[in-house]
N, C-alpha and C positions, 0 to 999 in steps of 0.2 A: 515463642514470639514470632519467629521467622514463618512457622507454619501457618499462624493465624493471619499474618499479612499476606501470605501467598493465597490463602483462601479468599480473603477479601478482594484481592486483585483478580481472581478468576470471575468473581461476580461483577466486577467493574467493567470488563471487556464487553459483555453483551449490553450493559447499561449504556456505555458510550456509543455502541453501535445504534441502539434505538434512539438516543438523543440526537445522533447525527442525521438520522432519517427524519425525525420530527423538525429539527432546525431547517434542513433543506426544504422539506415539503411545505411548512408554514411560510417560508420565504417567498415561495412561488405564489402564495395567496394574496401577497400585498398588492394593492392597486397601483396603477402607474407603470411607466416603462422607462427606466433610466437611460436607455439608448437613445430615446427621443430627446432627452435633455442634453446628452453628450453630443448629439448630432447638430445642435445649434438651432437658430430660428428658421433657417432655410429648410432643415430636415431633408437634405438631399438623399434620395433613395439609394444612391451608390454608397454614400457615407454610412447610412443605416445598415445596408447589406454587409459592408465591411466590418462595422463594429459587432454585428450579431455573429459574423463568422469568427472574429477575433476572440470574442468571449464565449463562443460555442453555444449560443443561445438558440441556434437553429436545431440542435440535436434534440432527440427525445429526452424527457425528463429523467428516466432511468439512466440513460447514457451520461447525462450531465452530472447526475448523482455519483455514478461510478468514477467519472474522471476527477470530480471534486474530492472524493474520499481518497483516491489514489494520491492526489496532491497533499492531502492532510497527513497521510501516512508517511510522505516524504519530508514533512515539516514545512510545506508550503501552503499558507493560508490564502493565497491568491493575491490579486492586485486590486486596489481600490478603483472603482469605476469613476469616482469623482476626482481624486488627487493623483491617481495613477502611481501611488506609492504601495510598497509591499504591506499587506495587511498586518504581518508579523511585526514590522517595524513600527507601525502606528500603535499597535497594542503595547509593545515594548516601551514606547514613549509615555503612554497614558496610564497604564496599569500600575506602575510604582507610585503615582500620585495618589491613586484611590486606595491602594494598599496602606500607604502612610496615613491617610485620613481615617480609614477604618480601624487601623491599629491604635491611633490616638483616641478614637471614639470608644473602642473597647476598653482601654485603660481607664478612661473616666468612668465608664459604666461599672467596671469592677470596683474602683475606688469608692463609688457611691452606693452601688446596688447590693454587693455582697455583705459588707458590714451592716448596712441598714436591714437586710434580711435576717442576719443573725441576731441583731438586737431585737427586732420585731418577734421572732420566734422565742427568744429567751423571756421576753416580757409580754407573752401572749395575753390579751384581754385587758391590758393597762392603757392608760392615756398615751403612753409612748408608742404602743403597737398601733393604735388607731391614727395617731398623727403620721407615722411613717407610711401607713397604707393610703392615707390621704395624699401625701406627697407623691407616692409612687403612681397612683391613679391619675394625679394631675399631669405628671410626666408622660404617661401613656396617651392622654387625651389631648394635649396641646399639639397641634400640627407643627411639623419641622418648619415649614415655610414661614408661619406666623412667628414662631420663636426666633428664627434667623433674622427676619425683618426688624423685629423689635430689638434684638441685640445690636443690629447695625445702627439703628436710630439712637440707642442709648449709649452704648459703649464707644461707637466710632464717631457718630456725628455730634452728640452732646458731650461726652466726656473726652473724646479724641484719644483714647487709650490704645486702640488697635485699628489696623487697617480695615476698611469696610469690605474690600474684595481683592482679588488678585492672588497670585501664587509665585513664590520664589523658591527655586530648587535648594535643598540643603547644602548641595555642593557649592553653590554661589555665595549664599549668606544664611548660615544655620539660625542665627537670631531672628532674621526677618522671616525665615521659613516657619519658625515656631510661632511668631506673632500672627502670621496669616492663617495658621492651622488651628489655633485655639478656639476660636468661635465656631466654625463649622463642626469641629470635633465635639464641642460641648453640645451644640444642637443635636447632633446624632446620638451622643452618649447619654443625654438625659432620658430619652425614650427607651434605650435599651437598659438603663439603670432600673427603670420601673419594672421591666420584664424580669431581669436578673433578681431584683428584690423579691418579687412574688415567688419565683421558683425557689430561691435560696430559703425563703421563710418556709415554704411548704416542704422542702427536703429536710430542713432542720427539725421541724416539728415532728416529722416521721421518725428521724433518728433518735431524737431525745426521748421517745416512748419506747425505745427498743430495750431489751433485757441487758445487753452489755454496758449501756450508759448507766442504767440503774445499779449494775454491779461495780462499775467504777466509782460511783457515788458512795456505795455502801462500804468501799474500801478506804474511804476517807480522803480521796484525792480532791484537791480544791477545784472550784467550779471552772476556773480558767483553763486547767489542764483537761478537764472533761469536755469542754466545749471545743477547744482547738485541736486536741490530740486524738480524741475519740470520735466526737460527733461530726465535726466539720470535715474530717478526713473521708468519712463515708458518705456525707451528703454532697461531696464534690462530683460524684459521677453523673447525676442528671444535669448539674451545672455545667460540666464540661461539654455534654451533649448539646445543650442549649448554646453555649458560647461559640462552639465551632459552626453551628447552623447560622447564628446571627452574624458571624463574621463573613461567611459566604454570601449571606443576604446583603450585607452592607456593600460588598464589591459590585453588586448589580443594582442595589436599590438606593444609592446616594445621589440619584439624578437631580432632584429638586434642590438639595443643599448645594451641590456643585453648581447648579445654574445660579442660585441666589448669590453665592459668594464668588462666582466667576472663576471657578477652579477647573482647570483643564484636565479633568480625569476621565475615567472609564465610562461614567455615566453620560457625560457631555458627548463622548465619542459615539456611543450608540444611538443617542437622540438625533444628532446630525446625520448619522448614516440612514436611519429610518426615514427622516424627512426627505432626503435626497435619493432614496431608493438604492442605496449603495449596497447591493446584495452581498458582495464579498466581505465587506466590513461587518455587516450585521451577522452574517454566518460565522465569522471569526470570532467576534466578541461573545455571542451567545454560546458558542461551543466552548470557549475558554471559561466563561462563567460556569457552565455545567461541570467541566472538569475540575474547577475550583471547589464546587460543592461536593463532588465526589472525594477530592483529596481531603477536605475538611473532615468528612465522615470517616475516612480511613485514619486520619490523625486522631479523631475521637476515639476510635476503637483501640489504638495503641496507648493513648492516655488513660483509658479505663484500666488497663492492665498495670500500668506504672502506679497509678493511684491506689488501686485495689488488686493486688496480685491474685486474690481468691477467685477472681473472674477468669483467670487463665484456663482453669480446669473446665469451667462452664462453657467457655468458647470452643 
Protein backbone atom coordinates (compact mmCIF):
# COMPACT_ATOMS: atom_id res chain seq x y z
CA UNK A 1 0.00 0.00 0.00
CA UNK A 2 2.74 2.46 1.00
CA UNK A 3 4.73 1.65 -2.15
CA UNK A 4 1.69 2.30 -4.35
CA UNK A 5 1.00 5.65 -2.67
CA UNK A 6 4.69 6.58 -3.04
CA UNK A 7 4.63 5.82 -6.78
CA UNK A 8 1.49 7.91 -7.20
CA UNK A 9 3.11 10.82 -5.32
CA UNK A 10 6.11 10.73 -7.68
CA UNK A 11 3.71 11.25 -10.59
CA UNK A 12 1.95 14.06 -8.71
CA UNK A 13 5.04 16.31 -8.49
CA UNK A 14 5.57 16.94 -12.23
CA UNK A 15 1.81 17.22 -12.65
CA UNK A 16 1.64 19.99 -10.06
CA UNK A 17 4.60 21.77 -11.68
CA UNK A 18 2.88 21.68 -15.08
CA UNK A 19 -0.38 22.89 -13.54
CA UNK A 20 1.41 25.80 -11.83
CA UNK A 21 2.96 26.86 -15.15
CA UNK A 22 -0.41 26.72 -16.93
CA UNK A 23 -2.19 28.59 -14.11
CA UNK A 24 0.41 31.36 -14.01
CA UNK A 25 0.66 31.63 -17.79
CA UNK A 26 -3.09 31.69 -18.45
CA UNK A 27 -3.53 34.33 -15.75
CA UNK A 28 -1.30 36.69 -17.71
CA UNK A 29 -3.61 36.40 -20.71
CA UNK A 30 -6.57 37.89 -18.86
CA UNK A 31 -7.52 41.34 -20.20
CA UNK A 32 -7.39 44.41 -17.97
CA UNK A 33 -4.93 45.69 -15.41
CA UNK A 34 -5.76 45.45 -11.70
CA UNK A 35 -3.10 48.04 -10.91
CA UNK A 36 -5.13 50.73 -12.74
CA UNK A 37 -8.16 49.83 -10.62
CA UNK A 38 -6.15 49.97 -7.41
CA UNK A 39 -4.64 53.31 -8.39
CA UNK A 40 -8.06 54.98 -8.27
CA UNK A 41 -9.69 57.43 -10.64
CA UNK A 42 -6.69 59.77 -10.76
CA UNK A 43 -4.32 56.96 -11.82
CA UNK A 44 -1.31 58.87 -10.57
CA UNK A 45 1.84 57.61 -12.37
CA UNK A 46 3.80 57.50 -9.13
CA UNK A 47 1.10 55.40 -7.48
CA UNK A 48 1.00 53.04 -10.46
CA UNK A 49 4.78 52.71 -10.45
CA UNK A 50 4.76 52.01 -6.68
CA UNK A 51 2.08 49.30 -7.00
CA UNK A 52 3.85 47.66 -9.93
CA UNK A 53 7.06 47.60 -7.94
CA UNK A 54 5.29 46.32 -4.82
CA UNK A 55 3.70 43.38 -6.64
CA UNK A 56 6.79 42.82 -8.87
CA UNK A 57 4.81 43.29 -12.07
CA UNK A 58 7.74 45.05 -13.73
CA UNK A 59 9.84 41.90 -13.62
CA UNK A 60 9.97 39.56 -16.64
CA UNK A 61 7.26 36.87 -16.56
CA UNK A 62 9.72 33.98 -15.92
CA UNK A 63 11.14 35.90 -12.95
CA UNK A 64 7.62 36.55 -11.65
CA UNK A 65 6.81 32.83 -11.99
CA UNK A 66 9.93 31.69 -10.12
CA UNK A 67 9.22 34.19 -7.32
CA UNK A 68 5.57 33.07 -7.14
CA UNK A 69 6.54 29.39 -7.10
CA UNK A 70 8.99 30.08 -4.31
CA UNK A 71 6.22 31.66 -2.27
CA UNK A 72 3.96 28.67 -2.94
CA UNK A 73 6.61 26.24 -1.72
CA UNK A 74 6.85 28.28 1.49
CA UNK A 75 3.08 28.05 1.97
CA UNK A 76 2.45 31.65 0.93
CA UNK A 77 -0.18 32.10 -1.79
CA UNK A 78 0.31 35.85 -1.88
CA UNK A 79 -1.84 38.85 -1.00
CA UNK A 80 -5.16 39.74 -2.61
CA UNK A 81 -4.81 42.83 -4.79
CA UNK A 82 -8.39 43.82 -3.99
CA UNK A 83 -8.75 43.22 -0.25
CA UNK A 84 -5.04 43.05 0.72
CA UNK A 85 -5.78 39.91 2.73
CA UNK A 86 -3.64 36.77 2.51
CA UNK A 87 -5.01 34.50 -0.20
CA UNK A 88 -4.54 31.47 2.03
CA UNK A 89 -6.77 33.12 4.63
CA UNK A 90 -9.50 33.81 2.06
CA UNK A 91 -9.38 30.23 0.82
CA UNK A 92 -9.50 28.91 4.38
CA UNK A 93 -12.69 30.93 4.95
CA UNK A 94 -14.49 29.93 1.74
CA UNK A 95 -13.34 26.37 1.04
CA UNK A 96 -15.06 24.69 4.05
CA UNK A 97 -18.40 26.11 2.89
CA UNK A 98 -18.05 24.56 -0.57
CA UNK A 99 -16.72 21.29 0.87
CA UNK A 100 -19.81 21.01 3.06
CA UNK A 101 -22.10 21.76 0.12
CA UNK A 102 -20.28 19.24 -2.09
CA UNK A 103 -20.37 16.58 0.63
CA UNK A 104 -24.13 17.01 1.14
CA UNK A 105 -24.66 16.87 -2.64
CA UNK A 106 -22.65 13.65 -2.90
CA UNK A 107 -24.65 12.06 -0.07
CA UNK A 108 -27.90 12.90 -1.86
CA UNK A 109 -26.49 11.62 -5.14
CA UNK A 110 -25.46 8.32 -3.55
CA UNK A 111 -28.77 7.85 -1.75
CA UNK A 112 -30.67 8.32 -5.02
CA UNK A 113 -28.27 7.19 -7.74
CA UNK A 114 -26.65 3.97 -6.47
CA UNK A 115 -29.84 2.14 -5.35
CA UNK A 116 -31.60 3.28 -8.54
CA UNK A 117 -28.72 1.94 -10.65
CA UNK A 118 -28.78 -1.42 -8.84
CA UNK A 119 -32.55 -1.80 -9.26
CA UNK A 120 -32.34 -0.78 -12.91
CA UNK A 121 -29.64 -3.39 -13.59
CA UNK A 122 -31.50 -6.16 -11.78
CA UNK A 123 -34.72 -5.38 -13.67
CA UNK A 124 -33.16 -4.71 -17.04
CA UNK A 125 -35.71 -4.37 -19.85
CA UNK A 126 -38.70 -3.97 -17.53
CA UNK A 127 -40.96 -0.96 -17.02
CA UNK A 128 -39.04 -0.18 -13.81
CA UNK A 129 -35.76 -0.02 -15.74
CA UNK A 130 -37.21 2.36 -18.33
CA UNK A 131 -38.81 4.56 -15.67
CA UNK A 132 -35.53 4.88 -13.73
CA UNK A 133 -33.64 5.74 -16.92
CA UNK A 134 -36.18 8.44 -17.78
CA UNK A 135 -35.83 9.98 -14.30
CA UNK A 136 -32.02 9.81 -14.51
CA UNK A 137 -31.95 11.50 -17.91
CA UNK A 138 -34.33 14.16 -16.59
CA UNK A 139 -31.94 14.87 -13.73
CA UNK A 140 -29.07 15.21 -16.19
CA UNK A 141 -31.04 17.44 -18.55
CA UNK A 142 -32.55 19.95 -16.13
CA UNK A 143 -30.18 22.94 -15.61
CA UNK A 144 -29.12 23.54 -12.02
CA UNK A 145 -30.00 27.24 -12.14
CA UNK A 146 -33.57 26.51 -13.33
CA UNK A 147 -34.15 23.82 -10.71
CA UNK A 148 -32.74 26.10 -8.02
CA UNK A 149 -35.04 28.98 -8.96
CA UNK A 150 -38.07 26.66 -9.10
CA UNK A 151 -37.29 25.26 -5.66
CA UNK A 152 -36.93 28.76 -4.24
CA UNK A 153 -40.32 29.78 -5.67
CA UNK A 154 -42.05 26.60 -4.53
CA UNK A 155 -40.39 25.59 -1.25
CA UNK A 156 -39.37 29.01 0.09
CA UNK A 157 -41.84 31.52 -1.35
CA UNK A 158 -45.02 29.47 -1.64
CA UNK A 159 -44.64 26.85 1.10
CA UNK A 160 -42.22 28.85 3.30
CA UNK A 161 -40.50 25.68 4.50
CA UNK A 162 -36.85 26.59 3.94
CA UNK A 163 -34.86 29.85 3.62
CA UNK A 164 -34.46 31.01 0.03
CA UNK A 165 -30.82 32.03 0.37
CA UNK A 166 -28.02 32.79 2.78
CA UNK A 167 -25.61 30.72 4.81
CA UNK A 168 -25.18 30.07 8.52
CA UNK A 169 -22.07 28.43 9.91
CA UNK A 170 -22.69 25.07 11.64
CA UNK A 171 -20.67 26.40 14.57
CA UNK A 172 -23.24 29.16 15.08
CA UNK A 173 -26.49 27.26 14.47
CA UNK A 174 -26.37 23.67 13.17
CA UNK A 175 -30.11 23.49 12.55
CA UNK A 176 -30.18 26.69 10.50
CA UNK A 177 -27.06 25.54 8.66
CA UNK A 178 -28.81 22.35 7.56
CA UNK A 179 -31.90 24.29 6.53
CA UNK A 180 -29.86 26.60 4.28
CA UNK A 181 -27.91 23.69 2.75
CA UNK A 182 -30.74 21.29 1.88
CA UNK A 183 -31.98 22.98 -1.29
CA UNK A 184 -28.61 23.83 -2.91
CA UNK A 185 -27.30 20.35 -2.07
CA UNK A 186 -30.42 18.80 -3.62
CA UNK A 187 -29.98 20.91 -6.76
CA UNK A 188 -26.40 19.69 -7.20
CA UNK A 189 -27.15 16.16 -6.04
CA UNK A 190 -29.95 15.42 -8.51
CA UNK A 191 -27.70 15.92 -11.52
CA UNK A 192 -24.96 13.79 -9.97
CA UNK A 193 -27.53 11.12 -9.07
CA UNK A 194 -28.33 10.67 -12.74
CA UNK A 195 -24.64 10.23 -13.57
CA UNK A 196 -24.11 7.76 -10.71
CA UNK A 197 -27.24 5.83 -11.66
CA UNK A 198 -26.06 5.33 -15.24
CA UNK A 199 -22.57 4.22 -14.20
CA UNK A 200 -23.87 1.98 -11.41
CA UNK A 201 -26.28 0.31 -13.81
CA UNK A 202 -23.55 -0.23 -16.39
CA UNK A 203 -21.10 -1.63 -13.81
CA UNK A 204 -23.71 -3.92 -12.27
CA UNK A 205 -24.78 -5.29 -15.67
CA UNK A 206 -21.18 -6.20 -16.43
CA UNK A 207 -20.66 -7.88 -13.05
CA UNK A 208 -23.97 -9.77 -13.12
CA UNK A 209 -22.86 -11.49 -16.33
CA UNK A 210 -19.59 -12.69 -14.76
CA UNK A 211 -18.80 -16.33 -13.97
CA UNK A 212 -18.43 -15.91 -10.21
CA UNK A 213 -21.93 -14.43 -9.93
CA UNK A 214 -23.37 -17.37 -11.87
CA UNK A 215 -21.41 -19.71 -9.59
CA UNK A 216 -22.79 -17.98 -6.48
CA UNK A 217 -26.32 -18.43 -7.78
CA UNK A 218 -25.63 -22.05 -8.65
CA UNK A 219 -24.57 -22.68 -5.05
CA UNK A 220 -28.06 -21.69 -3.93
CA UNK A 221 -27.25 -18.32 -2.35
CA UNK A 222 -30.26 -16.03 -2.13
CA UNK A 223 -30.44 -13.16 -4.61
CA UNK A 224 -29.90 -10.45 -1.98
CA UNK A 225 -26.58 -11.99 -0.91
CA UNK A 226 -25.46 -12.41 -4.52
CA UNK A 227 -26.25 -8.77 -5.34
CA UNK A 228 -24.86 -7.09 -2.23
CA UNK A 229 -21.90 -9.28 -1.28
CA UNK A 230 -20.65 -10.44 -4.65
CA UNK A 231 -21.87 -8.18 -7.45
CA UNK A 232 -21.99 -4.75 -5.80
CA UNK A 233 -18.59 -5.07 -4.13
CA UNK A 234 -16.87 -5.59 -7.48
CA UNK A 235 -18.99 -2.97 -9.24
CA UNK A 236 -17.87 -0.33 -6.74
CA UNK A 237 -14.46 0.25 -8.39
CA UNK A 238 -15.70 2.39 -11.33
CA UNK A 239 -18.24 4.05 -9.05
CA UNK A 240 -15.43 5.11 -6.68
CA UNK A 241 -13.49 6.55 -9.61
CA UNK A 242 -16.48 8.56 -10.76
CA UNK A 243 -17.37 9.74 -7.25
CA UNK A 244 -13.93 11.12 -6.47
CA UNK A 245 -13.83 12.98 -9.79
CA UNK A 246 -17.36 14.33 -9.28
CA UNK A 247 -16.47 15.57 -5.81
CA UNK A 248 -13.42 17.40 -7.16
CA UNK A 249 -15.59 18.83 -9.92
CA UNK A 250 -18.11 20.10 -7.38
CA UNK A 251 -15.43 22.05 -5.53
CA UNK A 252 -14.83 24.14 -8.63
CA UNK A 253 -18.15 23.86 -10.43
CA UNK A 254 -20.76 24.90 -7.87
CA UNK A 255 -20.52 28.52 -9.02
CA UNK A 256 -24.08 28.97 -10.33
CA UNK A 257 -25.68 27.21 -7.38
CA UNK A 258 -23.70 29.30 -4.90
CA UNK A 259 -24.70 32.46 -6.75
CA UNK A 260 -28.42 31.55 -6.82
CA UNK A 261 -28.57 30.66 -3.12
CA UNK A 262 -26.09 33.41 -2.06
CA UNK A 263 -23.65 30.96 -0.50
CA UNK A 264 -20.23 32.51 0.21
CA UNK A 265 -18.19 29.59 -1.03
CA UNK A 266 -15.24 28.76 -3.25
CA UNK A 267 -17.10 29.36 -6.51
CA UNK A 268 -18.19 32.87 -5.58
CA UNK A 269 -14.64 33.69 -4.49
CA UNK A 270 -13.13 32.83 -7.87
CA UNK A 271 -15.90 34.61 -9.81
CA UNK A 272 -15.31 37.81 -7.85
CA UNK A 273 -11.55 37.45 -8.30
CA UNK A 274 -11.82 37.03 -12.09
CA UNK A 275 -14.08 40.06 -12.47
CA UNK A 276 -11.75 42.25 -10.40
CA UNK A 277 -8.57 40.87 -12.02
CA UNK A 278 -7.30 39.74 -8.63
CA UNK A 279 -4.37 37.69 -9.94
CA UNK A 280 -3.21 36.27 -6.64
CA UNK A 281 -6.65 34.97 -5.65
CA UNK A 282 -7.33 33.42 -9.06
CA UNK A 283 -3.96 31.68 -9.07
CA UNK A 284 -4.40 30.44 -5.50
CA UNK A 285 -7.96 29.17 -6.06
CA UNK A 286 -7.18 27.38 -9.33
CA UNK A 287 -4.03 25.84 -7.88
CA UNK A 288 -5.93 24.60 -4.82
CA UNK A 289 -8.61 23.16 -7.12
CA UNK A 290 -5.97 21.30 -9.13
CA UNK A 291 -4.41 19.94 -5.95
CA UNK A 292 -7.89 18.84 -4.85
CA UNK A 293 -8.42 16.89 -8.08
CA UNK A 294 -5.03 15.20 -7.71
CA UNK A 295 -5.72 14.27 -4.08
CA UNK A 296 -9.13 12.87 -5.07
CA UNK A 297 -7.43 10.67 -7.68
CA UNK A 298 -4.90 9.51 -5.09
CA UNK A 299 -7.74 8.71 -2.71
CA UNK A 300 -9.45 6.73 -5.48
CA UNK A 301 -6.31 4.66 -6.02
CA UNK A 302 -6.19 3.81 -2.31
CA UNK A 303 -9.90 2.99 -2.14
CA UNK A 304 -9.54 0.64 -5.14
CA UNK A 305 -7.23 -1.56 -3.11
CA UNK A 306 -9.37 -1.35 0.03
CA UNK A 307 -12.49 -2.40 -1.90
CA UNK A 308 -10.75 -4.98 -4.09
CA UNK A 309 -7.41 -6.24 -2.66
CA UNK A 310 -6.73 -8.19 -5.89
CA UNK A 311 -5.81 -4.88 -7.52
CA UNK A 312 -2.79 -4.57 -5.21
CA UNK A 313 -0.74 -7.00 -7.32
CA UNK A 314 -1.89 -5.35 -10.55
CA UNK A 315 -0.71 -1.95 -9.31
